[in-house]
N, C-alpha and C positions, 0 to 999 in steps of 0.2 A: 504494499499500500504506499502511495506517495504521500509524504507529509506536506502540509500547507503551512507556510510561515506567514504570520500576520504581524503587523506593527500595532502594538497595544495603544499608542496614542490616538490614532484615528478612531478606534473602537470606543475609547473613553469620551472623545468629543461627540461621537454619534449618540452615545447614551445621554450625555448632557443635553444635546439638541432635542432628543425625543422627550426628555423629562420636561424641558421648558415648553415644548409644543403641547404637552398634556395638561398644562396648568389651566384651570378654569378662568373664564373671563372675569376681570376684576381682581384677580389674585396677582401677587408679586412673586416672580421666580427668582430664587437666589442661585447664582451660577454654581455648578458642581466643582468641588475642590478635592483633590487627592482621591479620586475614584468614587466620591460620595455625591449624592444629589439631594438637595434640601429645597423644599417648597414651603413658603409661608403664605397663607391665604389672608388677605386683608379685604374684607367685604365692606363696601360703602353702606352705611346704615342711613337710610333716608328718613327725614322727619315724618311723623304720622299725625293723624288727627285733623288734617286739613279737610275742607269740604268745598262744595261749589255753590253754597247759598250766599246771599248778600252779606257783606261785612261793612260795618260803619263804626266810627268812633263816637264817643259821647261827649266830646269836648270841642271847643273852638279855640283856635290859636289866632294869632295875628301875624301876617307875614306876606311875602311875595315869592312866587316861583322864580327861581334863577337858573335852573338847569334840569335836564333829563338825561339819564344815562342807563345803559343796560349791561348785563353781564351773564355769563354762562357758568353754571355750577354742576356738580355731579348729578344732583337729583332734581334741579329746577332751573328755570330761567328767571332772571331778576330785572326789574326796572326800579330805578331810584329817582325820586323827585327831590331836588335840592331846594330848600326853602330858606329865605332870609327872614328869620323870626322864629317864634316858638313852634313846636309841633302842632299841626293843624288838623282840623276835622276832615274826614274823608268818607266817601261811600263808594264801594266797589261791588259790581254785580254783573252777571251775565245778562245780555239783552239780545233781542232779535237784530236790532240795528242801533248804531250810535248816530245821533243827530247833532248837527251844529247848534250851538247855543244862540238864541236870538232869532235864527232863520228857520231852524227845524229841517235842514237839508241832510239827507243821509250821507254819512262819511263812509266811502267805500273802504272795506278792510279785507285783506286776504286772510284765509283760515276758515276752519270749520266751526268756530265759535268766536263770540265777541264779548269782551269785557269793557264796560263803561266805568271809567275812573273819574270821580268828581272830587276835586280838592277845593277846600274853602280858602284858597290863596289865589289871587289874581296874578296874571303875568305882566302887570303894570303897577307902578307906584301911585301914591296919592296925587301926584301931579299929572298922571296919565302917561308917563314915560314908560316904555317897554322895559321889563326886567328879564324877560325871556323871549327871544325872537328867533325861532329855528330857521335855518337856511331853507329847509323843505318841510312845510307843515304836514305833508303826507308821509314823511319818512323821518321821524324824530331821531331814530337811531338805526344804524345798519344791523339788521338781525339775520342777515343771510347766514345759513348754517346752524342757526339755533334749533334745538330739538322741539321746543314748544312755541316760541314766539314766531309770528309770521309778519306782523306789521304794527307799527306804533305811530299814531297820527293824532294831531290836535283837532278838537272840535270847537275850540274857541275859549275865550275868557270873557266873562260877562257878569256884572253885578257882584264882584268879589269872589267868583268861583271860576276854576279852570276845569274843562272837561277834556279827557284824553280817551281815545279809542285804542284798544289793544286787541289785535287779531291773533288768535292762538289756534294751534292745530286741531284741538277738540275741546269739549267742555271738561276741563281737568280741574283738580282741586287747587286752591290757592290760599294764600294767607297775606295779611296786610298788617304792618306795624310801623311805628315811628321810632326814630333815634335822634338823640341830641347830637349836634355837630360841634364844631369848634366855635367859640365865641357865642354869637347870637344866632347861629344857624341850626337847622334841623333837617331831617330827611324823612320822607314817607316812602316806604319800601313795599313793593308788591312782588311776591314770588308765585310763580305758577309751576306746578309739578310736571315732570316729564311723563308720569303715568299715575294710575290710581294705586 
């Protein structure tokens, strides 16, 4: 019988590659060392207890809207409203359509569901000067590639309130909360989950 000679190093490398390939999604693979293979699983624990019913605060602050920004997280997409002033009242709920304030015209939004976000902060100051003037009112933030968000658009600011339309992939659970910022600023945060 003819003997077959093999190089041990390529076999160890192949074992390490196969071990990494078998790691479940969301797990972290630790490279094999000295012929051993170790895998540590780190599962992302997503927050629970969110729902899709309307949310509103019970207080009113005083301030003006100064910025809108979005971000992607492991379990949800987030929109943050920057406010100059104390945390302000809000109302967030799913609607059939978001309409412009004052005129009542439908704001076209991409996505399978629409959230109407009403903030008790205007986007102008007491002298009527704009405090938040987006370059494109129909695309307040580029949400291309987001798992849940499809479009973020303004519906206007009128009589001390600003209305924002958020197009999302489907009617998914969400949460709303406020945070104190630096100095006299605050933030209103809306998170929409990637799944139920």
